[in-house]
N, CA and C atoms of all chains as a GROMACS GRO file, in nm:
protein
  657
    1ASN      N    1  15.163   9.939   7.712
    1ASN     CA    2  15.246  10.010   7.615
    1ASN      C    3  15.296   9.916   7.508
    2ALA      N    4  15.292   9.960   7.382
    2ALA     CA    5  15.341   9.877   7.274
    2ALA      C    6  15.493   9.875   7.272
    3GLY      N    7  15.560   9.984   7.313
    3GLY     CA    8  15.705   9.986   7.309
    3GLY      C    9  15.754  10.014   7.168
    4VAL      N   10  15.836   9.923   7.114
    4VAL     CA   11  15.889   9.936   6.978
    4VAL      C   12  15.821   9.830   6.891
    5THR      N   13  15.758   9.875   6.785
    5THR     CA   14  15.686   9.785   6.697
    5THR      C   15  15.750   9.782   6.560
    6GLN      N   16  15.783   9.664   6.515
    6GLN     CA   17  15.842   9.647   6.381
    6GLN      C   18  15.744   9.570   6.294
    7THR      N   19  15.733   9.613   6.170
    7THR     CA   20  15.656   9.539   6.071
    7THR      C   21  15.729   9.540   5.938
    8PRO      N   22  15.720   9.432   5.859
    8PRO     CA   23  15.659   9.304   5.895
    8PRO      C   24  15.751   9.222   5.984
    9LYS      N   25  15.703   9.109   6.033
    9LYS     CA   26  15.788   9.018   6.110
    9LYS      C   27  15.870   8.928   6.020
   10PHE      N   28  15.814   8.893   5.906
   10PHE     CA   29  15.882   8.807   5.808
   10PHE      C   30  15.859   8.866   5.669
   11GLN      N   31  15.960   8.853   5.583
   11GLN     CA   32  15.947   8.903   5.447
   11GLN      C   33  16.042   8.827   5.355
   12VAL      N   34  15.992   8.790   5.239
   12VAL     CA   35  16.077   8.732   5.134
   12VAL      C   36  16.074   8.826   5.015
   13LEU      N   37  16.190   8.863   4.968
   13LEU     CA   38  16.201   8.953   4.853
   13LEU      C   39  16.280   8.886   4.742
   14LYS      N   40  16.254   8.930   4.621
   14LYS     CA   41  16.338   8.888   4.510
   14LYS      C   42  16.451   8.988   4.491
   15THR      N   43  16.563   8.941   4.443
   15THR     CA   44  16.676   9.030   4.416
   15THR      C   45  16.631   9.146   4.328
   16GLY      N   46  16.669   9.267   4.370
   16GLY     CA   47  16.635   9.386   4.294
   16GLY      C   48  16.510   9.458   4.341
   17GLN      N   49  16.426   9.391   4.418
   17GLN     CA   50  16.307   9.456   4.470
   17GLN      C   51  16.345   9.556   4.579
   18SER      N   52  16.259   9.652   4.601
   18SER     CA   53  16.278   9.747   4.710
   18SER      C   54  16.166   9.727   4.811
   19MET      N   55  16.193   9.765   4.934
   19MET     CA   56  16.090   9.760   5.036
   19MET      C   57  16.131   9.847   5.154
   20THR      N   58  16.034   9.873   5.239
   20THR     CA   59  16.057   9.951   5.360
   20THR      C   60  16.021   9.869   5.482
   21LEU      N   61  16.115   9.861   5.575
   21LEU     CA   62  16.087   9.801   5.705
   21LEU      C   63  16.041   9.913   5.798
   22GLN      N   64  15.928   9.889   5.862
   22GLN     CA   65  15.871   9.993   5.947
   22GLN      C   66  15.912   9.974   6.093
   23CYS      N   67  15.932  10.088   6.161
   23CYS     CA   68  15.962  10.086   6.303
   23CYS      C   69  15.892  10.204   6.368
   24ALA      N   70  15.817  10.177   6.473
   24ALA     CA   71  15.748  10.283   6.545
   24ALA      C   72  15.763  10.261   6.695
   25GLN      N   73  15.780  10.371   6.767
   25GLN     CA   74  15.787  10.362   6.914
   25GLN      C   75  15.694  10.464   6.976
   26ASP      N   76  15.637  10.426   7.090
   26ASP     CA   77  15.539  10.513   7.158
   26ASP      C   78  15.591  10.562   7.292
   27MET      N   79  15.722  10.568   7.308
   27MET     CA   80  15.781  10.608   7.435
   27MET      C   81  15.840  10.750   7.428
   28ASN      N   82  15.816  10.818   7.319
   28ASN     CA   83  15.868  10.954   7.299
   28ASN      C   84  16.022  10.959   7.308
   29HIS      N   85  16.085  10.852   7.260
   29HIS     CA   86  16.230  10.848   7.262
   29HIS      C   87  16.288  10.927   7.146
   30GLU      N   88  16.394  11.003   7.175
   30GLU     CA   89  16.460  11.079   7.070
   30GLU      C   90  16.551  10.991   6.984
   31TYR      N   91  16.610  10.894   7.044
   31TYR     CA   92  16.715  10.817   6.979
   31TYR      C   93  16.659  10.686   6.924
   32MET      N   94  16.681  10.662   6.794
   32MET     CA   95  16.639  10.538   6.732
   32MET      C   96  16.750  10.486   6.642
   33SER      N   97  16.753  10.353   6.624
   33SER     CA   98  16.860  10.294   6.544
   33SER      C   99  16.813  10.164   6.480
   34TRP      N  100  16.883  10.126   6.375
   34TRP     CA  101  16.859  10.000   6.305
   34TRP      C  102  16.986   9.916   6.310
   35TYR      N  103  16.967   9.786   6.338
   35TYR     CA  104  17.075   9.690   6.339
   35TYR      C  105  17.037   9.572   6.249
   36ARG      N  106  17.139   9.505   6.200
   36ARG     CA  107  17.117   9.375   6.137
   36ARG      C  108  17.199   9.272   6.214
   37GLN      N  109  17.146   9.151   6.221
   37GLN     CA  110  17.215   9.045   6.294
   37GLN      C  111  17.229   8.924   6.204
   38ASP      N  112  17.351   8.885   6.181
   38ASP     CA  113  17.382   8.768   6.100
   38ASP      C  114  17.453   8.665   6.186
   39PRO      N  115  17.441   8.537   6.154
   39PRO     CA  116  17.507   8.434   6.234
   39PRO      C  117  17.655   8.460   6.248
   40GLY      N  118  17.704   8.457   6.373
   40GLY     CA  119  17.847   8.475   6.398
   40GLY      C  120  17.896   8.618   6.387
   41MET      N  121  17.805   8.713   6.357
   41MET     CA  122  17.849   8.851   6.336
   41MET      C  123  17.800   8.946   6.444
   42GLY      N  124  17.709   8.904   6.528
   42GLY     CA  125  17.656   8.995   6.626
   42GLY      C  126  17.566   9.100   6.562
   43LEU      N  127  17.527   9.200   6.638
   43LEU     CA  128  17.443   9.309   6.587
   43LEU      C  129  17.534   9.418   6.531
   44ARG      N  130  17.507   9.456   6.409
   44ARG     CA  131  17.585   9.563   6.345
   44ARG      C  132  17.493   9.681   6.314
   45LEU      N  133  17.542   9.799   6.346
   45LEU     CA  134  17.462   9.920   6.332
   45LEU      C  135  17.456   9.963   6.187
   46ILE      N  136  17.333   9.988   6.138
   46ILE     CA  137  17.314  10.030   5.999
   46ILE      C  138  17.304  10.182   5.992
   47HIS      N  139  17.203  10.237   6.057
   47HIS     CA  140  17.182  10.382   6.065
   47HIS      C  141  17.124  10.415   6.201
   48TYR      N  142  17.140  10.539   6.243
   48TYR     CA  143  17.077  10.581   6.366
   48TYR      C  144  17.032  10.727   6.354
   49SER      N  145  16.948  10.766   6.449
   49SER     CA  146  16.894  10.902   6.449
   49SER      C  147  16.887  10.952   6.593
   50VAL      N  148  16.932  11.076   6.612
   50VAL     CA  149  16.929  11.133   6.747
   50VAL      C  150  16.810  11.226   6.766
   51GLY      N  151  16.725  11.234   6.665
   51GLY     CA  152  16.604  11.315   6.676
   51GLY      C  153  16.544  11.334   6.539
   52ALA      N  154  16.421  11.385   6.535
   52ALA     CA  155  16.353  11.408   6.408
   52ALA      C  156  16.438  11.496   6.318
   53GLY      N  157  16.454  11.454   6.194
   53GLY     CA  158  16.530  11.529   6.095
   53GLY      C  159  16.679  11.504   6.096
   54ILE      N  160  16.728  11.422   6.189
   54ILE     CA  161  16.872  11.398   6.203
   54ILE      C  162  16.900  11.248   6.194
   55THR      N  163  16.981  11.211   6.095
   55THR     CA  164  17.021  11.070   6.083
   55THR      C  165  17.171  11.062   6.057
   56ASP      N  166  17.227  10.947   6.084
   56ASP     CA  167  17.370  10.927   6.058
   56ASP      C  168  17.394  10.780   6.027
   57GLN      N  169  17.507  10.756   5.962
   57GLN     CA  170  17.541  10.620   5.921
   57GLN      C  171  17.610  10.544   6.033
   58GLY      N  172  17.585  10.414   6.034
   58GLY     CA  173  17.655  10.328   6.125
   58GLY      C  174  17.764  10.251   6.055
   59GLU      N  175  17.785  10.129   6.099
   59GLU     CA  176  17.894  10.046   6.049
   59GLU      C  177  17.869   9.991   5.909
   60VAL      N  178  17.742   9.958   5.877
   60VAL     CA  179  17.710   9.891   5.750
   60VAL      C  180  17.594   9.960   5.680
   61PRO      N  181  17.609  10.085   5.634
   61PRO     CA  182  17.496  10.161   5.578
   61PRO      C  183  17.466  10.134   5.431
   62ASN      N  184  17.559  10.074   5.358
   62ASN     CA  185  17.542  10.063   5.213
   62ASN      C  186  17.422   9.978   5.176
   63GLY      N  187  17.341  10.031   5.085
   63GLY     CA  188  17.222   9.960   5.039
   63GLY      C  189  17.097   9.994   5.117
   64TYR      N  190  17.109  10.080   5.216
   64TYR     CA  191  16.997  10.116   5.303
   64TYR      C  192  16.983  10.268   5.311
   65ASN      N  193  16.859  10.314   5.317
   65ASN     CA  194  16.831  10.455   5.342
   65ASN      C  195  16.738  10.468   5.461
   66VAL      N  196  16.750  10.579   5.532
   66VAL     CA  197  16.658  10.608   5.642
   66VAL      C  198  16.617  10.754   5.636
   67SER      N  199  16.508  10.783   5.703
   67SER     CA  200  16.465  10.922   5.725
   67SER      C  201  16.394  10.925   5.859
   68ARG      N  202  16.385  11.042   5.917
   68ARG     CA  203  16.319  11.054   6.048
   68ARG      C  204  16.235  11.182   6.045
   69SER      N  205  16.114  11.169   5.995
   69SER     CA  206  16.026  11.286   5.983
   69SER      C  207  15.948  11.311   6.111
   70THR      N  208  15.930  11.209   6.195
   70THR     CA  209  15.861  11.225   6.322
   70THR      C  210  15.944  11.158   6.432
   71THR      N  211  15.914  11.191   6.556
   71THR     CA  212  15.983  11.125   6.668
   71THR      C  213  15.950  10.976   6.674
   72GLU      N  214  15.826  10.941   6.635
   72GLU     CA  215  15.777  10.806   6.655
   72GLU      C  216  15.830  10.704   6.554
   73ASP      N  217  15.856  10.748   6.431
   73ASP     CA  218  15.881  10.653   6.322
   73ASP      C  219  16.021  10.663   6.266
   74PHE      N  220  16.077  10.548   6.233
   74PHE     CA  221  16.213  10.546   6.176
   74PHE      C  222  16.219  10.431   6.075
   75PRO      N  223  16.168  10.452   5.954
   75PRO     CA  224  16.166  10.343   5.855
   75PRO      C  225  16.302  10.319   5.792
   76LEU      N  226  16.326  10.196   5.756
   76LEU     CA  227  16.450  10.156   5.688
   76LEU      C  228  16.415  10.108   5.548
   77ARG      N  229  16.475  10.170   5.447
   77ARG     CA  230  16.445  10.135   5.309
   77ARG      C  231  16.558  10.057   5.245
   78LEU      N  232  16.522   9.946   5.185
   78LEU     CA  233  16.617   9.871   5.103
   78LEU      C  234  16.593   9.914   4.959
   79LEU      N  235  16.694   9.967   4.897
   79LEU     CA  236  16.678  10.029   4.766
   79LEU      C  237  16.666   9.926   4.654
   80SER      N  238  16.753   9.826   4.656
   80SER     CA  239  16.754   9.720   4.556
   80SER      C  240  16.808   9.596   4.626
   81ALA      N  241  16.717   9.512   4.673
   81ALA     CA  242  16.756   9.402   4.761
   81ALA      C  243  16.856   9.307   4.695
   82ALA      N  244  16.951   9.262   4.778
   82ALA     CA  245  17.052   9.166   4.735
   82ALA      C  246  17.053   9.050   4.834
   83PRO      N  247  17.093   8.931   4.789
   83PRO     CA  248  17.098   8.817   4.882
   83PRO      C  249  17.182   8.844   5.006
   84SER      N  250  17.283   8.930   4.995
   84SER     CA  251  17.367   8.964   5.110
   84SER      C  252  17.291   9.041   5.218
   85GLN      N  253  17.172   9.088   5.184
   85GLN     CA  254  17.090   9.159   5.282
   85GLN      C  255  16.994   9.065   5.356
   86THR      N  256  17.002   8.937   5.328
   86THR     CA  257  16.928   8.839   5.406
   86THR      C  258  16.980   8.843   5.548
   87SER      N  259  16.890   8.870   5.644
   87SER     CA  260  16.934   8.893   5.781
   87SER      C  261  16.812   8.909   5.870
   88VAL      N  262  16.839   8.924   5.999
   88VAL     CA  263  16.736   8.966   6.094
   88VAL      C  264  16.764   9.112   6.128
   89TYR      N  265  16.662   9.195   6.112
   89TYR     CA  266  16.676   9.338   6.135
   89TYR      C  267  16.604   9.377   6.264
   90PHE      N  268  16.675   9.451   6.348
   90PHE     CA  269  16.618   9.499   6.474
   90PHE      C  270  16.620   9.652   6.475
   91CYS      N  271  16.509   9.707   6.518
   91CYS     CA  272  16.498   9.850   6.544
   91CYS      C  273  16.504   9.870   6.695
   92ALA      N  274  16.568   9.977   6.738
   92ALA     CA  275  16.578  10.005   6.882
   92ALA      C  276  16.554  10.153   6.908
   93SER      N  277  16.508  10.185   7.028
   93SER     CA  278  16.494  10.325   7.066
   93SER      C  279  16.540  10.342   7.210
   94SER      N  280  16.582  10.463   7.242
   94SER     CA  281  16.620  10.497   7.379
   94SER      C  282  16.595  10.645   7.401
   95SER      N  283  16.591  10.683   7.528
   95SER     CA  284  16.562  10.823   7.561
   95SER      C  285  16.684  10.912   7.541
   96GLY      N  286  16.800  10.852   7.518
   96GLY     CA  287  16.919  10.930   7.491
   96GLY      C  288  17.033  10.840   7.452
   97THR      N  289  17.137  10.901   7.397
   97THR     CA  290  17.254  10.821   7.362
   97THR      C  291  17.317  10.765   7.488
   98GLY      N  292  17.360  10.640   7.479
   98GLY     CA  293  17.425  10.579   7.594
   98GLY      C  294  17.331  10.534   7.702
   99LEU      N  295  17.201  10.534   7.675
   99LEU     CA  296  17.103  10.487   7.773
   99LEU      C  297  17.042  10.355   7.727
  100GLU      N  298  16.966  10.291   7.815
  100GLU     CA  299  16.908  10.161   7.782
  100GLU      C  300  16.827  10.170   7.654
  101ALA      N  301  16.849  10.074   7.565
  101ALA     CA  302  16.774  10.067   7.440
  101ALA      C  303  16.669   9.958   7.448
  102PHE      N  304  16.554   9.986   7.390
  102PHE     CA  305  16.445   9.891   7.383
  102PHE      C  306  16.433   9.848   7.237
  103PHE      N  307  16.423   9.717   7.217
  103PHE     CA  308  16.424   9.664   7.082
  103PHE      C  309  16.286   9.615   7.039
  104GLY      N  310  16.261   9.626   6.909
  104GLY     CA  311  16.147   9.559   6.850
  104GLY      C  312  16.175   9.410   6.840
  105GLN      N  313  16.074   9.335   6.796
  105GLN     CA  314  16.086   9.190   6.792
  105GLN      C  315  16.163   9.140   6.670
  106GLY      N  316  16.197   9.229   6.582
  106GLY     CA  317  16.279   9.190   6.467
  106GLY      C  318  16.199   9.162   6.342
  107THR      N  319  16.264   9.182   6.229
  107THR     CA  320  16.209   9.145   6.097
  107THR      C  321  16.306   9.046   6.034
  108ARG      N  322  16.254   8.930   6.000
  108ARG     CA  323  16.339   8.828   5.937
  108ARG      C  324  16.320   8.838   5.787
  109LEU      N  325  16.425   8.885   5.719
  109LEU     CA  326  16.420   8.913   5.576
  109LEU      C  327  16.504   8.813   5.500
  110THR      N  328  16.444   8.756   5.397
  110THR     CA  329  16.516   8.666   5.307
  110THR      C  330  16.509   8.723   5.166
  111VAL      N  331  16.626   8.736   5.103
  111VAL     CA  332  16.631   8.784   4.965
  111VAL      C  333  16.677   8.668   4.877
  112VAL      N  334  16.593   8.635   4.780
  112VAL     CA  335  16.623   8.519   4.694
  112VAL      C  336  16.656   8.564   4.552
  113ARG      N  337  19.043   9.605   6.380
  113ARG     CA  338  19.007   9.554   6.514
  113ARG      C  339  18.864   9.596   6.544
  114LYS      N  340  18.780   9.498   6.584
  114LYS     CA  341  18.643   9.529   6.615
  114LYS      C  342  18.638   9.613   6.742
  115GLU      N  343  18.538   9.702   6.748
  115GLU     CA  344  18.529   9.794   6.861
  115GLU      C  345  18.505   9.723   6.993
  116VAL      N  346  18.427   9.615   6.990
  116VAL     CA  347  18.396   9.541   7.112
  116VAL      C  348  18.424   9.394   7.086
  117GLU      N  349  18.509   9.336   7.168
  117GLU     CA  350  18.543   9.195   7.150
  117GLU      C  351  18.510   9.116   7.275
  118GLN      N  352  18.455   8.998   7.253
  118GLN     CA  353  18.415   8.912   7.364
  118GLN      C  354  18.474   8.773   7.347
  119ASP      N  355  18.479   8.702   7.462
  119ASP     CA  356  18.511   8.559   7.456
  119ASP      C  357  18.415   8.493   7.357
  120PRO      N  358  18.465   8.410   7.268
  120PRO     CA  359  18.375   8.352   7.167
  120PRO      C  360  18.278   8.248   7.223
  121GLY      N  361  18.314   8.179   7.333
  121GLY     CA  362  18.230   8.073   7.384
  121GLY      C  363  18.223   7.958   7.285
  122PRO      N  364  18.126   7.868   7.294
  122PRO     CA  365  18.022   7.868   7.397
  122PRO      C  366  18.074   7.818   7.531
  123PHE      N  367  18.003   7.858   7.635
  123PHE     CA  368  18.031   7.811   7.769
  123PHE      C  369  17.922   7.710   7.804
  124ASN      N  370  17.964   7.590   7.840
  124ASN     CA  371  17.871   7.485   7.881
  124ASN      C  372  17.901   7.453   8.028
  125VAL      N  373  17.807   7.483   8.117
  125VAL     CA  374  17.831   7.466   8.259
  125VAL      C  375  17.715   7.393   8.323
  126PRO      N  376  17.739   7.328   8.437
  126PRO     CA  377  17.629   7.263   8.509
  126PRO      C  378  17.557   7.366   8.597
  127GLU      N  379  17.436   7.334   8.632
  127GLU     CA  380  17.362   7.419   8.726
  127GLU      C  381  17.444   7.440   8.852
  128GLY      N  382  17.440   7.562   8.905
  128GLY     CA  383  17.512   7.592   9.027
  128GLY      C  384  17.653   7.643   9.004
  129ALA      N  385  17.702   7.634   8.883
  129ALA     CA  386  17.839   7.679   8.854
  129ALA      C  387  17.847   7.831   8.852
  130THR      N  388  17.970   7.880   8.869
  130THR     CA  389  18.000   8.021   8.851
  130THR      C  390  18.071   8.037   8.717
  131VAL      N  391  18.028   8.134   8.639
  131VAL     CA  392  18.087   8.154   8.508
  131VAL      C  393  18.116   8.303   8.487
  132ALA      N  394  18.226   8.332   8.419
  132ALA     CA  395  18.266   8.471   8.396
  132ALA      C  396  18.285   8.496   8.248
  133PHE      N  397  18.234   8.610   8.203
  133PHE     CA  398  18.252   8.654   8.065
  133PHE      C  399  18.336   8.780   8.063
  134ASN      N  400  18.422   8.790   7.964
  134ASN     CA  401  18.508   8.906   7.951
  134ASN      C  402  18.482   8.979   7.821
  135CYS      N  403  18.517   9.106   7.820
  135CYS     CA  404  18.492   9.189   7.702
  135CYS      C  405  18.595   9.302   7.703
  136THR      N  406  18.648   9.336   7.587
  136THR     CA  407  18.734   9.452   7.575
  136THR      C  408  18.678   9.545   7.469
  137TYR      N  409  18.704   9.674   7.484
  137TYR     CA  410  18.656   9.773   7.388
  137TYR      C  411  18.771   9.862   7.346
  138SER      N  412  18.762   9.916   7.224
  138SER     CA  413  18.876   9.988   7.168
  138SER      C  414  18.863  10.140   7.179
  139ASN      N  415  18.742  10.192   7.192
  139ASN     CA  416  18.722  10.337   7.195
  139ASN      C  417  18.733  10.391   7.337
  140SER      N  418  18.844  10.455   7.368
  140SER     CA  419  18.866  10.505   7.503
  140SER      C  420  18.769  10.616   7.541
  141ALA      N  421  18.699  10.673   7.443
  141ALA     CA  422  18.601  10.778   7.471
  141ALA      C  423  18.465  10.722   7.511
  142SER      N  424  18.449  10.591   7.509
  142SER     CA  425  18.322  10.531   7.546
  142SER      C  426  18.286  10.570   7.688
  143GLN      N  427  18.157  10.597   7.709
  143GLN     CA  428  18.112  10.646   7.840
  143GLN      C  429  18.012  10.555   7.908
  144SER      N  430  17.943  10.475   7.828
  144SER     CA  431  17.837  10.391   7.884
  144SER      C  432  17.863  10.246   7.846
  145PHE      N  433  17.832  10.157   7.941
  145PHE     CA  434  17.864  10.016   7.923
  145PHE      C  435  17.750   9.931   7.976
  146PHE      N  436  17.722   9.825   7.903
  146PHE     CA  437  17.607   9.742   7.938
  146PHE      C  438  17.636   9.595   7.909
  147TRP      N  439  17.556   9.511   7.974
  147TRP     CA  440  17.542   9.372   7.932
  147TRP      C  441  17.396   9.352   7.893
  148TYR      N  442  17.376   9.300   7.772
  148TYR     CA  443  17.243   9.263   7.726
  148TYR      C  444  17.236   9.112   7.717
  149ARG      N  445  17.114   9.061   7.726
  149ARG     CA  446  17.089   8.919   7.712
  149ARG      C  447  17.000   8.899   7.590
  150GLN      N  448  17.032   8.794   7.512
  150GLN     CA  449  16.949   8.763   7.396
  150GLN      C  450  16.917   8.614   7.397
  151ASP      N  451  16.788   8.584   7.402
  151ASP     CA  452  16.743   8.447   7.390
  151ASP      C  453  16.727   8.414   7.242
  152CYS      N  454  16.730   8.284   7.213
  152CYS     CA  455  16.734   8.239   7.075
  152CYS      C  456  16.625   8.304   6.989
  153ARG      N  457  16.669   8.374   6.883
  153ARG     CA  458  16.580   8.434   6.784
  153ARG      C  459  16.488   8.543   6.843
  154LYS      N  460  16.526   8.595   6.960
  154LYS     CA  461  16.448   8.702   7.020
  154LYS      C  462  16.529   8.833   7.018
  155GLU      N  463  16.462   8.942   7.057
  155GLU     CA  464  16.532   9.069   7.063
  155GLU      C  465  16.620   9.077   7.188
  156PRO      N  466  16.729   9.153   7.181
  156PRO     CA  467  16.814   9.172   7.300
  156PRO      C  468  16.740   9.252   7.406
  157LYS      N  469  16.771   9.220   7.531
  157LYS     CA  470  16.713   9.295   7.643
  157LYS      C  471  16.822   9.327   7.742
  158LEU      N  472  16.810   9.445   7.804
  158LEU     CA  473  16.911   9.489   7.899
  158LEU      C  474  16.917   9.396   8.019
  159LEU      N  475  17.036   9.348   8.050
  159LEU     CA  476  17.059   9.269   8.171
  159LEU      C  477  17.101   9.363   8.284
  160MET      N  478  17.204   9.443   8.258
  160MET     CA  479  17.247   9.539   8.358
  160MET      C  480  17.344   9.639   8.297
  161SER      N  481  17.344   9.758   8.354
  161SER     CA  482  17.445   9.858   8.319
  161SER      C  483  17.572   9.825   8.397
  162VAL      N  484  17.684   9.879   8.353
  162VAL     CA  485  17.812   9.853   8.417
  162VAL      C  486  17.874   9.985   8.459
  163TYR      N  487  17.913   9.995   8.586
  163TYR     CA  488  17.970  10.117   8.639
  163TYR      C  489  18.113  10.093   8.686
  164SER      N  490  18.189  10.201   8.689
  164SER     CA  491  18.331  10.189   8.726
  164SER      C  492  18.350  10.129   8.864
  165SER      N  493  18.257  10.156   8.953
  165SER     CA  494  18.269  10.106   9.089
  165SER      C  495  18.228   9.960   9.101
  166GLY      N  496  18.179   9.905   8.992
  166GLY     CA  497  18.128   9.768   8.996
  166GLY      C  498  17.987   9.767   9.049
  167ASN      N  499  17.906   9.678   9.000
  167ASN     CA  500  17.769   9.670   9.049
  167ASN      C  501  17.717   9.528   9.043
  168GLU      N  502  17.620   9.503   9.129
  168GLU     CA  503  17.569   9.369   9.148
  168GLU      C  504  17.418   9.372   9.139
  169ASP      N  505  17.362   9.267   9.078
  169ASP     CA  506  17.217   9.252   9.072
  169ASP      C  507  17.187   9.105   9.097
  170GLY      N  508  17.161   9.072   9.222
  170GLY     CA  509  17.136   8.933   9.256
  170GLY      C  510  17.258   8.847   9.231
  171ARG      N  511  17.244   8.750   9.142
  171ARG     CA  512  17.354   8.659   9.113
  171ARG      C  513  17.452   8.714   9.010
  172PHE      N  514  17.426   8.831   8.960
  172PHE     CA  515  17.506   8.889   8.853
  172PHE      C  516  17.591   9.005   8.905
  173THR      N  517  17.719   9.003   8.869
  173THR     CA  518  17.810   9.111   8.907
  173THR      C  519  17.884   9.159   8.784
  174ALA      N  520  17.883   9.289   8.763
  174ALA     CA  521  17.952   9.347   8.648
  174ALA      C  522  18.065   9.437   8.697
  175GLN      N  523  18.176   9.436   8.624
  175GLN     CA  524  18.291   9.517   8.659
  175GLN      C  525  18.340   9.591   8.535
  176LEU      N  526  18.394   9.710   8.556
  176LEU     CA  527  18.450   9.790   8.448
  176LEU      C  528  18.588   9.837   8.489
  177ASN      N  529  18.685   9.820   8.402
  177ASN     CA  530  18.819   9.873   8.423
  177ASN      C  531  18.849   9.966   8.306
  178ARG      N  532  18.834  10.096   8.328
  178ARG     CA  533  18.852  10.193   8.220
  178ARG      C  534  18.996  10.197   8.171
  179ALA      N  535  19.089  10.181   8.263
  179ALA     CA  536  19.232  10.189   8.224
  179ALA      C  537  19.267  10.078   8.127
  180SER      N  538  19.213   9.959   8.151
  180SER     CA  539  19.240   9.844   8.065
  180SER      C  540  19.136   9.829   7.955
  181GLN      N  541  19.030   9.910   7.961
  181GLN     CA  542  18.920   9.903   7.864
  181GLN      C  543  18.865   9.761   7.861
  182TYR      N  544  18.826   9.717   7.978
  182TYR     CA  545  18.786   9.578   8.001
  182TYR      C  546  18.658   9.577   8.084
  183ILE      N  547  18.566   9.489   8.043
  183ILE     CA  548  18.438   9.474   8.112
  183ILE      C  549  18.418   9.326   8.142
  184SER      N  550  18.359   9.297   8.256
  184SER     CA  551  18.334   9.157   8.288
  184SER      C  552  18.194   9.138   8.344
  185LEU      N  553  18.148   9.015   8.335
  185LEU     CA  554  18.019   8.976   8.392
  185LEU      C  555  18.039   8.842   8.461
  186LEU      N  556  18.001   8.837   8.587
  186LEU     CA  557  18.011   8.714   8.665
  186LEU      C  558  17.871   8.667   8.700
  187ILE      N  559  17.844   8.542   8.672
  187ILE     CA  560  17.715   8.482   8.708
  187ILE      C  561  17.742   8.372   8.810
  188ARG      N  562  17.683   8.387   8.926
  188ARG     CA  563  17.699   8.286   9.032
  188ARG      C  564  17.576   8.196   9.035
  189ASP      N  565  17.596   8.072   9.083
  189ASP     CA  566  17.484   7.979   9.102
  189ASP      C  567  17.398   7.972   8.975
  190SER      N  568  17.458   7.936   8.866
  190SER     CA  569  17.389   7.935   8.736
  190SER      C  570  17.260   7.853   8.739
  191LYS      N  571  17.160   7.905   8.672
  191LYS     CA  572  17.030   7.839   8.658
  191LYS      C  573  17.010   7.798   8.512
  192LEU      N  574  16.923   7.700   8.492
  192LEU     CA  575  16.890   7.661   8.354
  192LEU      C  576  16.841   7.781   8.274
  193SER      N  577  16.767   7.868   8.341
  193SER     CA  578  16.709   7.985   8.273
  193SER      C  579  16.813   8.089   8.234
  194ASP      N  580  16.938   8.073   8.279
  194ASP     CA  581  17.044   8.166   8.239
  194ASP      C  582  17.097   8.133   8.099
  195SER      N  583  17.059   8.020   8.044
  195SER     CA  584  17.105   7.982   7.910
  195SER      C  585  17.058   8.087   7.809
  196ALA      N  586  17.154   8.150   7.743
  196ALA     CA  587  17.125   8.260   7.649
  196ALA      C  588  17.258   8.306   7.591
  197THR      N  589  17.250   8.407   7.506
  197THR     CA  590  17.370   8.474   7.457
  197THR      C  591  17.382   8.607   7.529
  198TYR      N  592  17.501   8.635   7.579
  198TYR     CA  593  17.527   8.757   7.655
  198TYR      C  594  17.611   8.852   7.570
  199LEU      N  595  17.559   8.973   7.554
  199LEU     CA  596  17.618   9.071   7.464
  199LEU      C  597  17.680   9.185   7.544
  200CYS      N  598  17.804   9.213   7.517
  200CYS     CA  599  17.873   9.327   7.576
  200CYS      C  600  17.850   9.447   7.487
  201VAL      N  601  17.814   9.562   7.546
  201VAL     CA  602  17.773   9.678   7.467
  201VAL      C  603  17.840   9.804   7.522
  202VAL      N  604  17.890   9.890   7.432
  202VAL     CA  605  17.947  10.017   7.473
  202VAL      C  606  17.882  10.130   7.393
  203ALA      N  607  17.889  10.251   7.446
  203ALA     CA  608  17.828  10.370   7.384
  203ALA      C  609  17.898  10.493   7.442
  204PRO      N  610  17.874  10.612   7.392
  204PRO     CA  611  17.794  10.650   7.275
  204PRO      C  612  17.879  10.667   7.151
  205PRO      N  613  17.826  10.726   7.045
  205PRO     CA  614  17.690  10.776   7.039
  205PRO      C  615  17.586  10.668   7.019
  206ALA      N  616  17.624  10.561   6.953
  206ALA     CA  617  17.530  10.451   6.932
  206ALA      C  618  17.575  10.334   7.018
  207LEU      N  619  17.485  10.241   7.039
  207LEU     CA  620  17.522  10.118   7.109
  207LEU      C  621  17.599  10.029   7.013
  208ILE      N  622  17.720   9.993   7.052
  208ILE     CA  623  17.803   9.904   6.971
  208ILE      C  624  17.810   9.771   7.044
  209PHE      N  625  17.773   9.665   6.973
  209PHE     CA  626  17.762   9.534   7.034
  209PHE      C  627  17.881   9.446   7.002
  210GLY      N  628  17.922   9.366   7.102
  210GLY     CA  629  18.012   9.256   7.072
  210GLY      C  630  17.933   9.144   7.006
  211LYS      N  631  18.004   9.041   6.960
  211LYS     CA  632  17.938   8.932   6.890
  211LYS      C  633  17.859   8.843   6.983
  212GLY      N  634  17.886   8.854   7.113
  212GLY     CA  635  17.811   8.774   7.208
  212GLY      C  636  17.881   8.646   7.248
  213THR      N  637  17.850   8.602   7.368
  213THR     CA  638  17.900   8.476   7.421
  213THR      C  639  17.781   8.392   7.460
  214THR      N  640  17.778   8.270   7.410
  214THR     CA  641  17.666   8.181   7.437
  214THR      C  642  17.692   8.098   7.562
  215LEU      N  643  17.593   8.098   7.650
  215LEU     CA  644  17.599   8.019   7.773
  215LEU      C  645  17.492   7.911   7.767
  216SER      N  646  17.532   7.789   7.797
  216SER     CA  647  17.438   7.679   7.808
  216SER      C  648  17.455   7.616   7.946
  217VAL      N  649  17.348   7.620   8.025
  217VAL     CA  650  17.350   7.563   8.159
  217VAL      C  651  17.271   7.433   8.156
  218SER      N  652  17.332   7.327   8.204
  218SER     CA  653  17.267   7.196   8.199
  218SER      C  654  17.243   7.142   8.340
  219SER      N  655  17.144   7.055   8.351
  219SER     CA  656  17.110   6.997   8.482
  219SER      C  657  17.191   6.872   8.508
   0.00000   0.00000   0.00000
């Protein structure tokens, strides 16, 4: 099983560019979420989804958009990249809220 | 006030030591509690769930006190391979992570 797959693993963007971080899971999980992890800050929730067509904001949603058109995919869009968005991004999925989450390997994003 | 707060660490202990991590959470409606482990630059992975009655998995024991909104993790007989960052997590609706406590076990 692939589990949770994130692409790309590494990315460098220029300020103002847009891009989409991809996340796909093959476990038929309803619940998916995006986190960013910065040194000394722990994992902070950006957006989450409890099923196809349903998304909600987390702790740090500004500058990011999400959509959930299928159960498998939950892409994260950076609208206009800023240096403050330099971080490691993790996608996670679980079979329900409050249950064990499985994480992708992360995307290391640098905005210059 | 952050929703989940942990001992900042780092904890530096010799092999064979017993070490305890503490965590408090602010949302009294939280229903699910976990400890995750994260190795350097890797994704977090579930270490164990935490139940009100307390639970044990080998050398690891987790406790939950709902009245005090307090969670703990005890590691006995520490191994070099236990060196990692330990994350306290509460839910729902989403998993909310503490900043983590770093453990370094030395020989």
